[in-house]
VOLOMAR-316003 format. One line per 2 residues: number of its first residue (from 1); for each residue x, y, z of N, C-alpha, C. Coordinates in steps of 0.05 Angstrom, whole numbers, plus 5000, padded with zeros to 4 digits. Example, Ala and Ser with C-alpha at 12.3 -4.5 7.8 and 13.67 -1.06 7.14 Angstrom:
1) 5264/4886/5156/5246/4910/5156/5264/4934/5156 ~ 5257/4955/5142/5273/4979/5143/5258/5001/5157 $
This chain:
1) 9520/1109/4893/9519/1080/4893/9509/1071/4866 ~ 9525/1056/4852/9518/1046/4825/9509/1017/4827 $
3) 9483/1012/4821/9472/0985/4821/9463/0979/4793 ~ 9478/0962/4779/9471/0955/4752/9446/0937/4750 $
5) 9441/0921/4770/9419/0903/4770/9395/0915/4785 ~ 9371/0911/4774/9347/0921/4787/9341/0904/4811 $
7) 9330/0916/4832/9323/0901/4856/9296/0888/4855 ~ 9279/0899/4838/9252/0888/4835/9245/0887/4805 $
9) 9224/0871/4799/9213/0870/4772/9183/0869/4774 ~ 9170/0876/4753/9140/0875/4753/9131/0846/4751 $
11) 9106/0841/4758/9095/0814/4756/9097/0805/4726 ~ 9091/0823/4708/9092/0816/4679/9120/0807/4671 $
13) 9141/0822/4681/9168/0814/4675/9175/0786/4687 ~ 9165/0781/4711/9170/0756/4724/9157/0733/4709 $
15) 9133/0738/4698/9119/0717/4683/9135/0709/4658 ~ 9146/0729/4645/9162/0724/4621/9187/0708/4628 $
17) 9201/0716/4650/9225/0703/4659/9220/0674/4666 ~ 9198/0669/4680/9192/0642/4690/9176/0625/4671 $
19) 9164/0638/4650/9148/0623/4631/9122/0613/4643 ~ 9110/0630/4660/9084/0623/4673/9064/0644/4666 $
21) 9039/0637/4671/9017/0657/4666/9016/0678/4687 ~ 9004/0700/4681/9000/0722/4700/8983/0713/4723 $
23) 8962/0697/4717/8945/0686/4738/8960/0669/4758 ~ 8977/0651/4748/8993/0635/4765/9012/0652/4782 $
25) 9024/0672/4770/9043/0689/4785/9029/0702/4808 ~ 9005/0712/4804/8990/0725/4827/8982/0704/4847 $
27) 8975/0680/4839/8969/0658/4858/8994/0652/4875 ~ 9017/0651/4862/9042/0645/4877/9049/0667/4897 $
29) 9043/0692/4889/9047/0715/4907/9029/0712/4931 ~ 9004/0706/4926/8984/0703/4947/8991/0681/4967 $
31) 9003/0659/4956/9011/0637/4973/9038/0641/4986 ~ 9052/0663/4979/9079/0668/4990/9101/0652/4977 $
33) 9096/0640/4954/9116/0623/4941/9133/0639/4921 ~ 9124/0663/4914/9139/0680/4897/9147/0705/4913 $
35) 9173/0710/4917/9182/0732/4934/9172/0759/4923 ~ 9156/0772/4939/9144/0797/4929/9141/0817/4951 $
37) 9135/0842/4943/9131/0864/4961/9109/0881/4950 ~ 9091/0890/4968/9070/0908/4959/9079/0937/4965 $
39) 9080/0953/4945/9087/0981/4947/9063/0997/4940 ~ 9048/1007/4960/9023/1020/4954/9004/0999/4943 $
41) 8993/1004/4919/8975/0985/4906/8989/0967/4886 ~ 9016/0969/4884/9031/0954/4864/9046/0931/4878 $
43) 9046/0908/4864/9061/0885/4873/9086/0883/4856 ~ 9109/0881/4868/9134/0878/4853/9147/0852/4863 $
45) 9162/0839/4845/9175/0814/4851/9204/0821/4858 ~ 9214/0810/4880/9241/0816/4890/9261/0799/4873 $
47) 9278/0812/4859/9296/0798/4840/9316/0779/4854 ~ 9330/0789/4873/9351/0772/4886/9340/0747/4899 $
49) 9319/0749/4915/9308/0724/4927/9297/0705/4906 ~ 9285/0716/4884/9276/0699/4863/9299/0684/4849 $
51) 9321/0698/4844/9344/0685/4832/9356/0664/4850 ~ 9357/0670/4877/9367/0650/4896/9349/0625/4896 $
53) 9323/0629/4895/9304/0607/4894/9308/0590/4869 ~ 9312/0603/4846/9316/0589/4822/9343/0574/4822 $
55) 9364/0587/4833/9390/0574/4835/9390/0550/4853 ~ 9372/0550/4873/9371/0527/4892/9355/0504/4880 $
57) 9340/0508/4859/9324/0487/4848/9342/0468/4831 ~ 9338/0442/4834/9353/0423/4818/9347/0427/4788 $
59) 9367/0420/4771/9364/0425/4743/9340/0410/4731 ~ 9336/0385/4740/9314/0370/4728/9289/0371/4746 $
61) 9291/0375/4772/9269/0377/4790/9253/0352/4793 ~ 9263/0329/4783/9247/0304/4783/9241/0294/4811 $
63) 9260/0295/4829/9255/0285/4856/9234/0301/4871 ~ 9235/0327/4869/9216/0344/4883/9188/0342/4870 $
65) 9187/0340/4843/9161/0337/4830/9147/0312/4838 ~ 9163/0290/4843/9151/0265/4852/9139/0268/4879 $
67) 9152/0284/4897/9141/0288/4924/9115/0304/4924 ~ 9114/0325/4907/9090/0342/4906/9085/0351/4878 $
69) 9070/0335/4863/9065/0341/4835/9051/0367/4830 ~ 9038/0378/4850/9024/0403/4847/9041/0428/4852 $
71) 9066/0423/4861/9084/0445/4867/9094/0458/4841 ~ 9093/0485/4840/9103/0498/4816/9132/0495/4811 $
73) 9148/0492/4833/9176/0486/4831/9185/0477/4859 ~ 9207/0464/4860/9216/0454/4886/9220/0477/4906 $
75) 9214/0471/4931/9218/0491/4952/9248/0493/4959 ~ 9256/0517/4965/9284/0522/4973/9288/0510/5001 $
77) 9311/0498/5006/9317/0486/5032/9327/0507/5051 $
């Protein structure tokens, strides 16, 4: 089975991709807002669910930000 895309990424890689701090990334994981999986003592970010979440977010995010200014990004419907 040939899978060119990785199924998971490290929290550090996710922070670079999203442009957020490491602290915020771990907070989002703890709140269940960043799709993750604990493998032993390591937390990995699930790539496909993260990409679906980002694809579902509006380009400007203005409407959702007005509803909840504290939200890191709009919630997927």
